[in-house]
C-alpha positions in Angstrom: 0.0 0.0 0.0 1.2 3.5 -0.8 0.0 6.8 0.6 0.7 10.1 -1.3 0.1 13.5 0.3 -1.7 15.5 -2.4 -2.7 18.3 -0.1 -2.3 18.8 3.6 -3.0 22.5 4.5 -5.5 23.0 7.3 -8.7 25.0 6.9 -7.7 26.6 3.6 -5.0 26.2 0.9 -1.7 27.4 2.1 1.4 28.8 0.3 3.0 25.4 0.1 0.0 23.0 -0.3 -3.6 22.7 -1.3 -6.1 21.7 1.4 -6.7 18.1 2.4 -6.3 15.4 -0.2 -4.7 12.0 0.1 -4.1 9.2 -2.4 -4.0 5.6 -1.3 -3.0 2.9 -3.8 -2.7 -0.9 -3.6 -2.5 -3.8 -6.1 -4.9 -6.7 -6.1 -3.9 -10.3 -6.7 -4.0 -9.9 -10.4 -1.5 -6.9 -10.3 -4.1 -4.2 -11.0 -3.5 -1.0 -9.1 -6.5 0.4 -7.3 -6.7 4.1 -6.2 -8.8 5.8 -3.5 -8.7 9.5 -3.0 -9.5 10.7 0.5 -11.0 14.2 0.6 -10.8 16.8 -2.1 -10.2 20.1 -0.5 -9.5 23.5 -2.2 -6.9 23.3 -4.9 -6.3 19.6 -4.6 -7.6 18.5 -8.0 -4.9 20.5 -9.8 -2.2 19.0 -7.6 -3.6 15.5 -8.2 -2.7 15.9 -11.9 1.0 15.9 -10.8 0.6 12.5 -9.2 -1.8 10.4 -11.4 -4.4 10.8 -14.2 -7.5 11.8 -12.3 -9.6 9.5 -14.5 -7.7 6.5 -13.0 -9.3 7.0 -9.6 -11.6 4.1 -8.4 -13.4 6.0 -5.6 -13.5 9.1 -3.5 -14.0 9.2 0.3 -15.1 12.4 1.9 -14.6 12.6 5.6 -17.0 15.5 6.0 -18.5 18.4 4.1 -16.4 21.4 5.1 -15.1 23.0 2.0 -11.4 22.4 2.8 -12.2 18.6 2.5 -14.8 18.4 -0.3 -15.1 21.4 -2.6 -12.8 20.2 -5.4 -15.3 17.4 -6.0 -17.2 20.2 -7.9 -14.2 20.7 -10.2 -13.8 16.9 -10.5 -17.5 16.9 -11.7 -16.5 19.2 -14.5 -13.6 17.0 -15.5 -15.7 13.8 -15.6 -18.6 15.4 -17.4 -16.7 17.4 -20.1 -13.4 15.6 -20.6 -12.4 15.3 -24.3 -12.6 11.5 -24.0 -16.3 11.9 -23.3 -18.5 11.8 -20.2 -17.1 9.2 -17.7 -19.2 6.5 -15.9 -20.5 7.4 -12.4 -17.7 7.1 -9.9 -18.4 5.8 -6.3 -18.2 8.7 -3.8 -18.7 7.8 -0.1 -19.6 10.7 2.1 -21.8 11.7 5.0 -25.6 12.0 4.6 -26.4 14.9 2.3 -23.3 14.8 0.2 -25.1 14.7 -3.1 -27.4 17.6 -2.2 -24.5 19.8 -0.9 -22.3 19.2 -3.9 -25.1 20.1 -6.3 -25.7 23.3 -4.3 -22.0 24.1 -4.4 -22.1 24.1 -8.2 -25.5 25.7 -8.6 -27.1 22.6 -9.9 -30.7 21.5 -9.4 -31.1 18.8 -6.7 -32.0 16.3 -9.3 -30.0 15.0 -11.1 -27.3 17.2 -9.5 -24.0 15.4 -9.9 -25.6 11.9 -9.8 -24.8 11.2 -13.5 -21.1 11.7 -12.7 -20.9 10.2 -9.2 -22.5 7.3 -7.5 -23.1 8.8 -4.1 -23.0 6.4 -1.2 -23.6 7.1 2.5 -20.8 6.3 4.9 -22.0 3.7 7.4 -20.8 0.1 7.6 -17.3 -1.1 6.5 -17.0 -1.9 2.8 -14.6 -3.5 0.3 -13.2 -2.0 -2.9 -10.7 -4.0 -4.9 -7.9 -5.0 -2.4 -9.1 -2.4 0.2 -11.3 -2.8 3.2 -12.5 0.6 4.5 -14.0 1.1 7.9 -15.5 4.6 8.4 -15.7 5.6 12.1 -17.6 8.7 13.3 -15.3 11.3 15.0 -15.8 14.5 17.1 -16.5 17.6 14.9 -19.3 20.2 14.6 -20.7 18.5 11.5 -21.1 14.7 10.8 -17.5 13.6 10.2 -15.6 10.3 9.9 -12.1 9.0 10.2 -11.1 6.0 8.0 -9.3 2.8 8.7 -8.0 1.5 5.4 -6.6 -2.1 5.2 -4.9 -3.8 2.2 -2.1 -6.4 1.8 -1.8 -6.8 5.6 -1.1 -3.1 6.1 -3.2 -0.4 7.8 -3.5 3.3 7.2 -5.6 5.3 9.6 -6.9 8.8 8.9 -8.5 10.9 11.6 -10.2 13.4 9.4 -11.0 16.5 11.4 -11.8 15.7 15.1 -11.4 16.7 18.6 -9.9 14.2 21.1 -12.0 11.1 21.1 -11.8 7.3 21.8 -12.8 6.8 18.2 -9.2 7.4 17.2 -8.0 4.5 19.3 -10.4 2.2 17.4 -9.6 3.4 13.9 -5.8 3.5 14.5 -5.4 0.3 16.6 -2.0 -1.2 15.6 -2.0 0.9 12.4 1.2 1.0 10.3 0.7 4.7 9.8 -1.6 7.2 11.5 -2.4 10.3 9.5 -3.6 12.6 12.2 -4.8 16.2 12.0 -3.3 18.7 14.4 -4.8 22.1 13.8 -4.5 23.5 17.4 -1.6 24.4 19.7 -1.4 23.4 23.4 -0.7 27.0 24.5 -3.9 28.4 23.1 -7.4 28.5 24.5 -8.9 26.0 22.1 -12.7 25.3 21.7 -13.7 21.7 22.4 -15.0 19.2 19.9 -13.2 20.6 16.9 -9.5 19.7 16.4 -6.5 18.1 17.9 -3.3 19.7 19.1 0.1 18.1 18.2 0.3 16.7 21.7 -3.2 15.2 21.3 -2.2 13.6 18.0 0.9 12.0 19.7 -1.1 10.8 22.7 -3.7 9.3 20.4 -0.9 7.4 18.5 0.5 6.0 21.7 -2.9 4.9 22.9 -3.7 3.2 19.6 -0.4 1.5 19.3 0.3 3.1 15.9 3.7 2.4 14.5 4.2 5.7 12.7 2.6 9.1 13.0 2.2 11.7 10.2 0.8 15.1 11.4 -1.4 16.9 8.9 -4.0 19.7 8.5 -1.9 22.4 10.1 -3.3 25.8 9.2 -0.9 28.3 7.5 -1.2 30.7 10.4 0.7 28.2 12.7 4.4 27.2 12.8 4.3 23.6 11.8 7.5 22.9 13.6 6.0 23.9 16.9 3.1 21.4 16.4 5.6 18.7 15.3 7.5 19.3 18.5 4.3 18.9 20.5 3.6 15.5 18.8 7.2 14.4 19.5 6.7 15.3 23.2 3.9 12.7 23.6 4.9 10.1 21.0 8.3 8.4 21.0 7.9 6.6 17.6 8.6 7.9 14.2 6.8 11.2 13.6 6.9 13.7 10.8 4.9 16.5 9.2 2.8 15.8 6.1 4.2 17.7 3.1 2.7 18.0 -0.4 4.1 15.3 -2.6 5.4 13.1 0.2 5.1 9.3 -0.5 4.8 6.7 2.2 5.3 3.0 1.2 3.9 0.5 3.5 
């Protein structure tokens, strides 16, 4: 399994990266490479062109419906509908309840058909399989319905928190994970609101509790010093930890 950081800026695109977008790839037993894109925040579709042909995606997972995690699906709608190769078949898109309606509204489309001719919208609920992947969506702690993902393939596990405050759900989704991709939008020294985001120290503590083998800290807003948040994570987690950076590749 391979994880590529397409975009990792928190809350909005930053000077060095688009907003949240992550590509996970794995081969099946026949040697066919399957590709899942997790989140499509502002600016991510353009950056995705530097990694793969966007038409080679097999599915999109949207952790929640804040624009820094989903809005470039509207641009992807344009690509799939008007590409010179012709309109593409509907692509599976898993998201929270209301994803189809909200994405249609974002592009000024009528509710029906909205984007349903381009995307096969599916509600996040039970675990599901796609090619070599088994995906387990787990609700997390955020002001809107939001999910983290546990993605398994080839005996390896990538866990992604999505946006969340501290919650026991992270322990479940990241249990013994080979890599935990954890958001860390807050700093310990600030007066942070509850039920919204993790600090770097929270991310490290969550990795310890889950027994994750490696921690990658992501979703740091451009107004923060990423090195400060990395230091927080290192203060609570003794394993390998690093900052997510656009274009970084992690082979598992």
